[in-house]
N, C-alpha and C positions, 0 to 999 in steps of 0.2 A: 866555808864560810861566806857569811852573805852581809856586804856593808851597807848601808843606808847614807843617804846625803838630805839632807834638807838648809834651804835657804831661806830666812824670815826678817820682818821688819821692812825699814825701808834700803833701796838699792844701795849699793857704793860698787865704787873701781874695782874689785875685789872680787866678786862671788864667781865669776865665769871664769876667773883665771884659778882661783881657789879649788873648784872642783875639779877642771883641769891637772892641777900641780898634783892633786891626789890621786888622781885618777892616774897619773903617771907614774909614782910611787908606789900606785899595789900592780900596776902593771910587774912590775919589777921583782917586786916582795912576794909576792899573791898571785899569780894571773890569772890561777882558774877562778877565784873566789868571784862571787854574784855580785852585782852591785844594782842598784836601786837608787828613785830619787823618788823621793818626797813632793809632788807636785803642790804649789803653792805655799810652802812652809808647813803650818803645824795644821793649818788648815785641812790641806793635802793629807796629813797623819791621822787625826780624828775621820775622815770619810773614807777615807782606807785608799785611796787616790794617786798611784805611785804607776813612774814608768822603768822599765828597765832598762839597762846598759848596756848594748849588743857588743860584740869582742869589736866590730868598728872602733866606737868609740875608744876605748883600748889603744886602739891603732894611730886614732885620729887628735889624740887629748889637745892636741898643742894648738889644735884651731878654736879652742876656747881662748886661749890666751890674743886672739883677734876683736873678741864680742867684751862691750861691758855687758849692764844687766846679769840675771840669772837666767841659766838653760832649764831649769827645776821651776822658774817663778817661784814669789814672797807673798806675802800677806802679812797683815799682824794681828796676832790672833793670842791672846792669854791663857795658856790653859788652868788659873786658877780661879778667871770669871768664868763662872760657870754662868752666870744669866748672858754674860754677852754668848757665851755657845750656844747656849739654848735660842735666846733672840735670831741668832743668825744660821740660826738650822745646823750646827754642827755636832748637835747632839740633841739627846731626846730629854724631855723630862723627867726631871728622877736620875739619871746620868750623869756621873763625873766623870769627866772631859781628861782628867788623867787618866783615871781605868781605862777610858776608851782608847785613848794612844796607846795607853802601856797594853792593851789585846790586841792593838792592830800590830803592835812589834812583835809580839809575839807569836800572832797567826804568820808574820810575814816570816818568820823564824832571824830576826834579825840580830849578827852576834853584834855588829858594831854599828855606832851611828854618829856622824858628825856635821854638826850642826853649825854655821858661818851666819854670825848675825853679831848683834851688839849686847848693850848686859841682859838687855830684859831675854832677848833668846835667848841665852846662853845661861842665864838663874832659871827659867824655863827645865832648858835640858837638865841641870844640877835637882831641880824639885825631881822632873820625872825618871830621872835613872835612881834616886834615891827610893822613891814611889816600887819603882821594878825590883829593887834588891829588897825591900821588906817585904814583896810581895812573890821570892824566890824565884824573882828571872832575871838572871846578873848579865845586864847588857854594860860594855862600855862605851862611854858616852866621854869625846872629846871635840870640842868647840874650835872653831877657828876666832878671832875678834875682828869684824868688821863698824864702821860706824865714822865717816866722813867727820864728825864733830872731835875725832881723838878723845872721846872724853869717858873712858872705861879706867878704873881702880883695877888692880896694880899696874896696869899695863902701858908703857910707852907710848907707844907708835901702832897703832891702828890698822890694819890692812885698808886700802887704800884712799887714806887720808891725805899721803903727798901728793895723787893723781891728783885731787879735787882741787886742791889747793894750786895746780897748777894749770887745770883746766881755768877754775875759775878766772886765772889769772890772763889766759888767753880771751875770754868771752869778755872780762870787762875794756879788751886791746880796742876789740870793735865797739862795743857801744861807748867808749869815751869818745870815738872820734863825731857823735851825735850833737859834743860839743857848738860844730860850727854851724846848727841848724838855727841858731836863734843866739840872742843878747840875752844877760843875766838870767844863763841859764844853771838849777839847780840839778846834778846828776847822783842817784841814791843808787847805790849796789849794793841789794840784799843779797846777803852772803845767810848759810845756813850754820844752825849753832842756837839749838835751846836755850844751854845755860851754860854751855862753854863758847869761851871765841879763840879758841886755837882755830878753825879754818879762817877765819876773817883774816886773823891778823897775819896766816901765812899766805895766804893768797892776796893778801897786800903786800909784803916782802916779797912774794916771787912776782907780781907786777913790775913793782917800782925797780927790782932785777932787770927786769924787760925790758923798762921802762931807761935806765942805766946805757943800752946797748941802741939805740935809735939815734938818727941822726936828726937834726932838728931846720928849719929854718925859721927864724926868729925874722926873718926880711919881710916874712909873711904872718898868719897868723900862727903857724904851728909851731909853737913853744914849748920847752921841757914845764916850766912853769903852767901852763894851762893843760897840760896831757896830767898833771902829778896829782895825786891824792892829798885832799885837803883836810881832812878827819878820818878816823877810826872809832865806830862804838861799839863795844862788846860789854856782856854782861858783868864780866869782872870787877870792870871800871866805873863807879860813877861819874857821873858830870854834870857840871853846872847848866841851864841850855840859854841862860839868860849871860852866862861869859862866853857862851860859845856861838850864841847868834851876835855879841860885840867884837868877836876875831872873826866870826865867816862874814860881817860886815866889810869886813876890813879887805879880806879876799875875792868876794865878790866883786868887789870895788877895783881892782888894783886887776884881775885878770877877767873879770866878766864875765866868772860862770867859778863852782862850786862845786869839787867831787867827794864823797863821804860813801864811807866803805862802814855799812852797820851790820852786824850780826844781826840775826832773826827774833832775837833773846834779848836783845841791848833793851832797855824798859820795858820788857812785856809788866812786871808788875806793877808799875804807872798804867800800863796800858787798862790791866785787866780792872785794875780798881775805877777808873774813869765808866768800864761800862756796867760793869756792877752799881755804882753811885747812879748810871741811867736808868736805871731795871733790866742791863740786856744781860740774855745767858751766854756763857763762856760754855762754847761749843769743848769736848774733851773726846779721846779716844779713847780704846777699850782699854788704856794701862793709866787713864787718868792725864794723860799731858795735856796740853790747850792745842786746839787744833789753829798752828801756826799760820796754816793758808787761809782761814777763814780768818781768822785777827785779822793779818797782814799789816804786821807792824812795818811794814817800810810805806805803806799809804799815811801809814797812824803820821808819822815822822814827817813825811813829807809837806802835810797838811801846817804842819807847826811850823817847817823850819821855811816854809817857800812865801807864807805870810810874812815871817818873821825880816828874813833877805831880804824880801821886794824881787822874787824870782820872776820872769816872765814867761816861763817855763821851766815845766818839773818834769822830771823823766826817774821812774822805778825800775829797775831792770834789776830780775831776780837772777842768778847762776847758779843755783839749785841743783834744777832738773837737768841742766847742758852739764855740770859737774859732775854728777854723781852719779851721771851713767854713761862713763867715757870707760874705755879700756884699762887695763891697770899698765901705768907706765912703767919704764925700765927699772925705777928704784923702787916700786912698788914691787915689782914680778919676784926680784930677789926675794923680799920680805917674804913673798909670798909662797915660793917654793920653801927657802929655808920650814918655814915654818910647817909646809906641809909633811916635810919629808921626818920631822920632829912628831910631829900628829900621827901618822904612820906606826911610827916605831912607836908609841908611847901607846896606840890602840890596839896596836898587837902583841901587847905586854900585857894586856887590861887592864893602863890607869888613865885614869879619866881625870876629867879635868879641860881649861881651857890653855891653849900654846901662845904665847906671848912674853916680848921684854920686859922684865918684871922689873918695879923702879926699884922694890928691896934687895935685891942682886947685879947691882950697877947695870942693866939695861940686857941684860942677860937673857935669851931664848930659852925660857923654859914651861914646862909644864906646870901651870899655875890651879890649885884645887879652885873647885867650883865655889866653896863657899867666899874666897877672899875677891870675887865679880861684882863690881858694882858699878853703877855708873856715876854721872855727876863730879867728875874729875877736871877739877877749875883749869884754865888758861894759864900758866905760869908767865904770866906780865913782867914781871920784872928781869926777864931775859935780856941782856942786854941789846939782840941785832932790833926787837921789838921799840926798845925804848931810846935807842938811837934812831928808830923811823919817825918817832911821835915827837923830837927834838928836831928833826930835820924839815916834817912840814908843819913845825912853828904850834903841835898840839897840847905843848908841855913845855 
């Protein structure tokens, strides 16, 4: 038996741990199985680039729990975007990427493929699995869902998201101390989240939990109010810029600073419309997603708010790379190990799908049909803890 692993998309605090957990399970159930990892996601599969896992990896799988990132590399490649694959020299003119990938799997004699990624990664895996079956090659594909956004249907909790929120809070614990470097300072903490505000909301909640445990010195300038969050903007909730300016001006005058948590996708439509009206080209990736690192929503909001609030100093800090590169925390690691256990059992039973906590089954950890996997799950902003936080900070 030959088992292959592939991690794709952006990294999250679960990739290394997920591979470690899968190896741990197979070391118990199929100790003689061959294992390989395709390097840099679907790119490696298309180019036939892989690495064999020696016996020592089966013995030292726990080392992978200590690392973030992916031990076999990542990339963003869409197998159905033929022209993009040609332009990047992954396939030749006239070749179909799905066929090239399928032939590579056949050549490598892979029986089980584990894909670890978001909705794009696993929908590509579904199409690959379907293509192989339609061409008389039965390959079992079992995916694990990773994304720091926690925005995959119908999965309640994606792997790595809890850790990303925790690390984003740790990041801001240091950044907030910059409020002592200037008067009337505006600090914008830009958090990952293209269409979903879950990570921004969870990071703010985690930060404020940590804040409540701190001791302050109001006799000096170290007050809880000055260190607290003043506004949280997520894609799911529209807001009046002028109303927020009026509210935050009072905050600025009272505590000599304003602290904003901003989801990178908040206000994206407004920003892109402004760019298009100015005749600017909107940069997009192979999946058609706007390249947020080039659009830079944080800087756009910083310009607007800085002028309106009369800020003397404005600081925009992104926790994305810091948070998504962390190793899995204990809470995530438990979910990863539970998921890997079910993933290996499903794979050995030749059942394909994605392992996750199913929204339709009271959050039970089950194997979910690939056809049900899709992105765009919004954050449920009606949750009590989130709304209580908005009340406490005076946003509602």
